[in-house]
N, C-alpha and C positions, 0 to 999 in steps of 0.2 A: 489603456488597453482593456482593462477590466470593464470600464464604462461601455466601450464599444461592444464587447462580447455580451454584456448584460442586456443591451438594447437589441442586438441582432442575432443572438443565438439562444437556443434552449439550453439551460444550464441545470445540472443535477442538484446543486446546492444553492442556498440563499446567498445573496450578495456579500453578506458579512463573512461568510466562510472564505470566499475568494480574496477579500480584503485582508483578512487575518493571515491567510496563506502567503500572500504577497509581501507581508511585513515580517516574515520569519527571519531570524538572524542566519548568517552563513553557517554558523556552527550547528544550529538547529536543523537546517536543510541538509547538511552533511550527515548528521545523525539519522535523520529520517530516511535519506537515500540509502544509507548503510543497512538499516533495518529492512527496507523494501527489497534490497538485493538479496539479503539472507532469506527472506520469506520466499522470494521467487525461486531461489536455488532449491529449497526444500520442496516446494510445490512441484517443481519440474521433475523431481525424482520419482513422483508418483502419478505423473500425467501420461495417459495413453495416447495412441496415435490419432485419436479423434478429438483430443483436447479435453477429455474428461479426467477429473482428479479422482484417485482411489486412495483416500487417506488411510484406509485399512492396510495399505502396503508400507506405511511408515513404521519405523521401530518406535518403541515407547519413548526413547530419547529424542528422536526427531519430532514426534508429536508434541512432547512437552516443550521442546525448543520453539516450535512453531506457535504454540499457544502463548508462550512467554513473549515472543516477538510481537504478536498481535496486541498483547497487553501494553507493551512498551510503546507501540505505535500510537495508542490513544492519546 
């Protein structure tokens, strides 16, 4: 599948990224998904009706949690 996508689509990252991503363990994928869900929940709390984020609306605790989640995600 990745070979077909690489040949037929514009992709944001290099081929190695997608290969590494496809080889993540199930536990790693679950952990990544959990972090993504938490990030989305915090970001949605400060999103306006036009889809713009207003991070200044977050509490210090929410901001620190969001920053920590982005660090974990790396």
